[in-house]
Biopython code that builds the backbone (N, CA, C, O; Angstrom):
import numpy as np
from Bio.PDB.StructureBuilder import StructureBuilder

atoms = [
    (1, "UNK", "N", (72.761, 87.650, 115.769)),
    (1, "UNK", "CA", (72.872, 88.620, 114.652)),
    (1, "UNK", "C", (74.389, 88.054, 113.954)),
    (1, "UNK", "O", (75.402, 88.121, 114.650)),
    (2, "UNK", "N", (74.453, 87.562, 112.704)),
    (2, "UNK", "CA", (75.710, 87.312, 112.187)),
    (2, "UNK", "C", (76.358, 87.998, 111.572)),
    (2, "UNK", "O", (75.806, 88.615, 110.662)),
    (3, "UNK", "N", (77.500, 88.145, 111.755)),
    (3, "UNK", "CA", (78.404, 89.245, 111.041)),
    (3, "UNK", "C", (78.502, 88.736, 109.267)),
    (3, "UNK", "O", (78.719, 87.555, 108.997)),
    (4, "UNK", "N", (78.381, 89.408, 108.563)),
    (4, "UNK", "CA", (78.730, 89.016, 107.032)),
    (4, "UNK", "C", (80.032, 89.345, 106.806)),
    (4, "UNK", "O", (80.368, 90.290, 107.520)),
    (5, "UNK", "N", (80.795, 88.990, 106.182)),
    (5, "UNK", "CA", (82.033, 89.132, 105.622)),
    (5, "UNK", "C", (82.457, 90.457, 104.666)),
    (5, "UNK", "O", (81.916, 90.362, 103.564)),
    (6, "UNK", "N", (82.929, 91.147, 104.745)),
    (6, "UNK", "CA", (83.361, 92.898, 103.920)),
    (6, "UNK", "C", (83.474, 92.056, 102.747)),
    (6, "UNK", "O", (83.784, 90.866, 102.687)),
    (7, "UNK", "N", (83.119, 93.015, 101.656)),
    (7, "UNK", "CA", (83.031, 92.534, 100.191)),
    (7, "UNK", "C", (83.845, 93.716, 99.746)),
    (7, "UNK", "O", (83.829, 93.931, 98.534)),
    (8, "UNK", "N", (84.446, 94.398, 100.389)),
    (8, "UNK", "CA", (85.586, 95.331, 100.163)),
    (8, "UNK", "C", (86.660, 94.436, 99.827)),
    (8, "UNK", "O", (86.942, 93.697, 100.770)),
    (9, "UNK", "N", (87.377, 94.255, 98.753)),
    (9, "UNK", "CA", (88.760, 93.697, 98.610)),
    (9, "UNK", "C", (89.850, 94.441, 98.967)),
    (9, "UNK", "O", (89.870, 95.665, 98.840)),
    (10, "UNK", "N", (90.921, 93.682, 99.484)),
    (10, "UNK", "CA", (92.418, 94.114, 99.913)),
    (10, "UNK", "C", (93.143, 94.318, 98.517)),
    (10, "UNK", "O", (93.121, 93.570, 97.540)),
    (11, "UNK", "N", (93.868, 95.675, 98.706)),
    (11, "UNK", "CA", (94.752, 95.967, 97.461)),
    (11, "UNK", "C", (96.129, 95.771, 97.825)),
    (11, "UNK", "O", (96.526, 96.303, 98.862)),
    (12, "UNK", "N", (96.749, 95.230, 97.273)),
    (12, "UNK", "CA", (98.266, 94.865, 97.072)),
    (12, "UNK", "C", (99.134, 95.831, 96.297)),
    (12, "UNK", "O", (100.359, 95.728, 96.367)),
    (13, "UNK", "N", (98.497, 96.862, 95.486)),
    (13, "UNK", "CA", (99.280, 97.431, 94.631)),
    (13, "UNK", "C", (100.310, 98.050, 95.198)),
    (13, "UNK", "O", (101.409, 98.088, 94.644)),
    (14, "UNK", "N", (100.131, 98.469, 96.081)),
    (14, "UNK", "CA", (100.954, 99.564, 97.066)),
    (14, "UNK", "C", (102.071, 98.844, 97.533)),
    (14, "UNK", "O", (103.183, 99.371, 97.501)),
    (15, "UNK", "N", (101.891, 97.590, 98.007)),
    (15, "UNK", "CA", (103.045, 96.936, 98.218)),
    (15, "UNK", "C", (104.205, 96.791, 96.988)),
    (15, "UNK", "O", (105.423, 96.938, 97.091)),
    (16, "UNK", "N", (103.478, 96.484, 95.906)),
    (16, "UNK", "CA", (104.218, 96.471, 94.781)),
    (16, "UNK", "C", (104.965, 97.424, 94.531)),
    (16, "UNK", "O", (106.164, 97.164, 94.431)),
    (17, "UNK", "N", (104.567, 98.664, 94.369)),
    (17, "UNK", "CA", (105.196, 100.005, 94.130)),
    (17, "UNK", "C", (106.320, 100.051, 95.015)),
    (17, "UNK", "O", (107.496, 100.025, 94.651)),
    (18, "UNK", "N", (105.859, 100.130, 96.324)),
    (18, "UNK", "CA", (106.954, 100.368, 96.989)),
    (18, "UNK", "C", (107.838, 99.334, 97.339)),
    (18, "UNK", "O", (108.835, 99.628, 97.999)),
    (19, "UNK", "N", (107.642, 98.224, 97.019)),
    (19, "UNK", "CA", (109.047, 97.157, 96.669)),
    (19, "UNK", "C", (109.948, 97.684, 95.683)),
    (19, "UNK", "O", (111.140, 97.912, 95.893)),
    (20, "UNK", "N", (109.167, 97.926, 94.288)),
    (20, "UNK", "CA", (110.027, 98.420, 93.279)),
    (20, "UNK", "C", (110.886, 99.501, 93.597)),
    (20, "UNK", "O", (112.100, 99.422, 93.413)),
    (21, "UNK", "N", (110.106, 100.915, 94.252)),
    (21, "UNK", "CA", (111.070, 101.956, 94.439)),
    (21, "UNK", "C", (112.157, 101.488, 95.459)),
    (21, "UNK", "O", (113.338, 101.577, 95.122)),
    (22, "UNK", "N", (111.857, 101.042, 96.566)),
    (22, "UNK", "CA", (113.058, 100.425, 97.500)),
    (22, "UNK", "C", (114.038, 99.742, 96.840)),
    (22, "UNK", "O", (115.219, 100.028, 97.036)),
    (23, "UNK", "N", (113.646, 98.705, 95.932)),
    (23, "UNK", "CA", (114.872, 97.699, 95.132)),
    (23, "UNK", "C", (115.471, 98.456, 94.513)),
    (23, "UNK", "O", (116.677, 98.260, 94.663)),
    (24, "UNK", "N", (115.216, 99.391, 93.756)),
    (24, "UNK", "CA", (115.777, 100.495, 92.963)),
    (24, "UNK", "C", (116.715, 101.223, 93.930)),
    (24, "UNK", "O", (117.930, 101.157, 93.745)),
    (25, "UNK", "N", (116.270, 101.822, 94.817)),
    (25, "UNK", "CA", (117.144, 102.540, 95.360)),
    (25, "UNK", "C", (118.267, 101.769, 96.148)),
    (25, "UNK", "O", (119.340, 102.353, 96.300)),
    (26, "UNK", "N", (118.111, 100.562, 96.636)),
    (26, "UNK", "CA", (118.929, 99.420, 97.245)),
    (26, "UNK", "C", (120.024, 99.534, 96.138)),
    (26, "UNK", "O", (121.173, 99.950, 96.283)),
    (27, "UNK", "N", (119.413, 99.067, 94.981)),
    (27, "UNK", "CA", (120.283, 98.632, 93.554)),
    (27, "UNK", "C", (121.256, 99.818, 93.372)),
    (27, "UNK", "O", (122.426, 99.739, 92.998)),
    (28, "UNK", "N", (120.546, 100.963, 93.711)),
    (28, "UNK", "CA", (121.470, 102.171, 93.356)),
    (28, "UNK", "C", (122.867, 102.256, 94.033)),
    (28, "UNK", "O", (124.015, 102.516, 93.674)),
    (29, "UNK", "N", (122.094, 101.843, 95.423)),
    (29, "UNK", "CA", (123.443, 102.250, 96.389)),
    (29, "UNK", "C", (124.692, 101.046, 96.381)),
    (29, "UNK", "O", (125.850, 101.079, 96.795)),
    (30, "UNK", "N", (123.913, 100.017, 95.735)),
    (30, "UNK", "CA", (125.315, 98.873, 95.466)),
    (30, "UNK", "C", (125.765, 98.953, 94.192)),
    (30, "UNK", "O", (126.546, 98.057, 93.872)),
    (31, "UNK", "N", (125.442, 99.947, 93.188)),
    (31, "UNK", "CA", (125.840, 100.060, 91.899)),
    (31, "UNK", "C", (125.083, 99.167, 90.994)),
    (31, "UNK", "O", (125.528, 99.045, 89.852)),
    (32, "UNK", "N", (123.923, 98.469, 91.348)),
    (32, "UNK", "CA", (123.088, 97.787, 90.576)),
    (32, "UNK", "C", (121.865, 98.060, 90.233)),
    (32, "UNK", "O", (121.055, 97.140, 90.340)),
    (33, "UNK", "N", (121.451, 99.214, 89.796)),
    (33, "UNK", "CA", (120.041, 99.589, 89.527)),
    (33, "UNK", "C", (119.077, 98.536, 89.388)),
    (33, "UNK", "O", (118.167, 98.295, 90.182)),
    (34, "UNK", "N", (119.413, 97.753, 88.020)),
    (34, "UNK", "CA", (118.531, 96.970, 87.171)),
    (34, "UNK", "C", (118.408, 95.960, 87.972)),
    (34, "UNK", "O", (117.312, 95.399, 87.944)),
    (35, "UNK", "N", (119.358, 95.473, 88.826)),
    (35, "UNK", "CA", (119.253, 94.155, 89.777)),
    (35, "UNK", "C", (118.343, 94.328, 90.865)),
    (35, "UNK", "O", (117.511, 93.484, 91.196)),
    (36, "UNK", "N", (118.538, 95.589, 91.494)),
    (36, "UNK", "CA", (117.740, 96.146, 92.255)),
    (36, "UNK", "C", (116.225, 96.386, 91.922)),
    (36, "UNK", "O", (115.472, 96.543, 92.883)),
    (37, "UNK", "N", (115.754, 96.425, 90.770)),
    (37, "UNK", "CA", (114.395, 96.485, 90.273)),
    (37, "UNK", "C", (113.814, 95.329, 90.304)),
    (37, "UNK", "O", (112.663, 95.091, 90.672)),
    (38, "UNK", "N", (114.844, 94.380, 89.800)),
    (38, "UNK", "CA", (114.185, 92.767, 89.453)),
    (38, "UNK", "C", (113.834, 92.073, 90.793)),
    (38, "UNK", "O", (112.783, 91.456, 90.969)),
    (39, "UNK", "N", (114.892, 92.242, 91.803)),
    (39, "UNK", "CA", (114.406, 91.812, 93.186)),
    (39, "UNK", "C", (113.132, 92.350, 93.588)),
    (39, "UNK", "O", (112.070, 91.734, 93.680)),
    (40, "UNK", "N", (113.389, 93.754, 93.854)),
    (40, "UNK", "CA", (111.901, 94.670, 94.020)),
    (40, "UNK", "C", (110.676, 93.944, 93.495)),
    (40, "UNK", "O", (109.705, 93.611, 94.174)),
    (41, "UNK", "N", (110.847, 93.750, 92.225)),
    (41, "UNK", "CA", (109.779, 93.133, 91.536)),
    (41, "UNK", "C", (109.293, 92.199, 91.940)),
    (41, "UNK", "O", (108.072, 92.109, 92.071)),
    (42, "UNK", "N", (110.360, 90.988, 92.332)),
    (42, "UNK", "CA", (109.871, 89.636, 92.766)),
    (42, "UNK", "C", (109.354, 89.713, 94.109)),
    (42, "UNK", "O", (108.322, 89.096, 94.374)),
    (43, "UNK", "N", (110.008, 90.469, 95.085)),
    (43, "UNK", "CA", (109.205, 90.368, 96.373)),
    (43, "UNK", "C", (108.013, 90.961, 96.320)),
    (43, "UNK", "O", (106.999, 90.397, 96.732)),
    (44, "UNK", "N", (108.014, 92.263, 95.762)),
    (44, "UNK", "CA", (106.782, 92.923, 95.266)),
    (44, "UNK", "C", (105.409, 92.265, 94.910)),
    (44, "UNK", "O", (104.304, 92.579, 95.353)),
    (45, "UNK", "N", (105.710, 91.321, 94.046)),
    (45, "UNK", "CA", (104.540, 90.219, 93.576)),
    (45, "UNK", "C", (104.579, 89.144, 94.253)),
    (45, "UNK", "O", (103.787, 88.330, 93.779)),
    (46, "UNK", "N", (105.274, 88.655, 95.374)),
    (46, "UNK", "CA", (105.081, 87.645, 96.388)),
    (46, "UNK", "C", (104.131, 88.325, 97.324)),
    (46, "UNK", "O", (103.146, 87.776, 97.818)),
    (47, "UNK", "N", (104.536, 89.668, 97.548)),
    (47, "UNK", "CA", (103.264, 90.320, 98.574)),
    (47, "UNK", "C", (102.109, 90.322, 98.016)),
    (47, "UNK", "O", (101.052, 90.092, 98.603)),
    (48, "UNK", "N", (102.278, 90.665, 96.475)),
    (48, "UNK", "CA", (100.889, 90.710, 96.151)),
    (48, "UNK", "C", (100.009, 89.342, 96.182)),
    (48, "UNK", "O", (98.814, 89.230, 96.456)),
    (49, "UNK", "N", (100.789, 88.505, 95.882)),
    (49, "UNK", "CA", (99.991, 87.150, 95.781)),
    (49, "UNK", "C", (99.563, 86.924, 97.442)),
    (49, "UNK", "O", (98.419, 86.642, 97.796)),
    (50, "UNK", "N", (100.572, 87.084, 98.252)),
    (50, "UNK", "CA", (100.068, 86.940, 99.502)),
    (50, "UNK", "C", (98.928, 87.438, 99.890)),
    (50, "UNK", "O", (98.150, 86.763, 100.565)),
    (51, "UNK", "N", (98.618, 88.889, 99.464)),
    (51, "UNK", "CA", (97.511, 89.651, 100.009)),
    (51, "UNK", "C", (96.347, 88.937, 99.216)),
    (51, "UNK", "O", (95.381, 88.417, 99.775)),
    (52, "UNK", "N", (96.538, 88.968, 97.911)),
    (52, "UNK", "CA", (95.422, 88.080, 97.200)),
    (52, "UNK", "C", (94.842, 86.841, 97.685)),
    (52, "UNK", "O", (93.650, 86.531, 97.697)),
    (53, "UNK", "N", (95.901, 86.137, 98.106)),
    (53, "UNK", "CA", (95.316, 84.729, 99.097)),
    (53, "UNK", "C", (94.376, 84.980, 100.064)),
    (53, "UNK", "O", (93.224, 84.639, 100.330)),
    (54, "UNK", "N", (95.459, 85.867, 100.615)),
    (54, "UNK", "CA", (94.534, 86.565, 102.263)),
    (54, "UNK", "C", (93.092, 86.868, 101.929)),
    (54, "UNK", "O", (92.098, 86.356, 102.445)),
    (55, "UNK", "N", (93.149, 87.875, 100.887)),
    (55, "UNK", "CA", (91.649, 88.501, 100.561)),
    (55, "UNK", "C", (90.869, 87.196, 100.070)),
    (55, "UNK", "O", (89.844, 87.001, 100.722)),
    (56, "UNK", "N", (91.104, 86.336, 99.147)),
    (56, "UNK", "CA", (90.472, 85.229, 98.875)),
    (56, "UNK", "C", (89.734, 84.299, 100.042)),
    (56, "UNK", "O", (88.570, 83.906, 99.979)),
    (57, "UNK", "N", (90.913, 83.970, 101.396)),
    (57, "UNK", "CA", (90.391, 83.340, 102.461)),
    (57, "UNK", "C", (89.378, 83.957, 102.795)),
    (57, "UNK", "O", (88.293, 83.376, 102.828)),
    (58, "UNK", "N", (89.527, 85.501, 103.173)),
    (58, "UNK", "CA", (88.801, 86.250, 104.161)),
    (58, "UNK", "C", (87.507, 86.459, 103.278)),
    (58, "UNK", "O", (86.505, 86.582, 103.983)),
    (59, "UNK", "N", (87.242, 86.538, 101.793)),
    (59, "UNK", "CA", (86.108, 85.954, 101.639)),
    (59, "UNK", "C", (85.417, 84.905, 101.299)),
    (59, "UNK", "O", (84.238, 84.924, 100.946)),
    (60, "UNK", "N", (86.074, 84.012, 101.383)),
    (60, "UNK", "CA", (85.322, 82.631, 101.652)),
    (60, "UNK", "C", (84.995, 82.237, 100.263)),
    (60, "UNK", "O", (83.978, 81.580, 100.040)),
    (61, "UNK", "N", (85.824, 82.611, 99.290)),
    (61, "UNK", "CA", (85.732, 82.098, 97.750)),
    (61, "UNK", "C", (86.560, 80.776, 97.567)),
    (61, "UNK", "O", (86.614, 80.229, 96.465)),
]
sb = StructureBuilder()
sb.init_structure("model")
sb.init_model(0)
sb.init_chain("A")
sb.init_seg("    ")
for serial, (resi, resn, name, xyz) in enumerate(atoms, 1):
    if name == "N":
        sb.init_residue(resn, " ", resi, " ")
    sb.init_atom(name, np.array(xyz, "f"), 0.0, 1.0, " ", f" {name:<3s}", serial, name[0])
structure = sb.get_structure()
């Protein structure tokens, strides 16, 4: 019996939201909230793309 791949996609939105929140708080601690937001956005987008690529490879598309 072969195992079929899961059709449930992974969600990376949580990683994006979390990195934005962490980035803002780190930015506030350093006195640069906007810079922290931008860095958090970049890290979050990188994680989001990584999750998307892993999901595509897992699904075999």
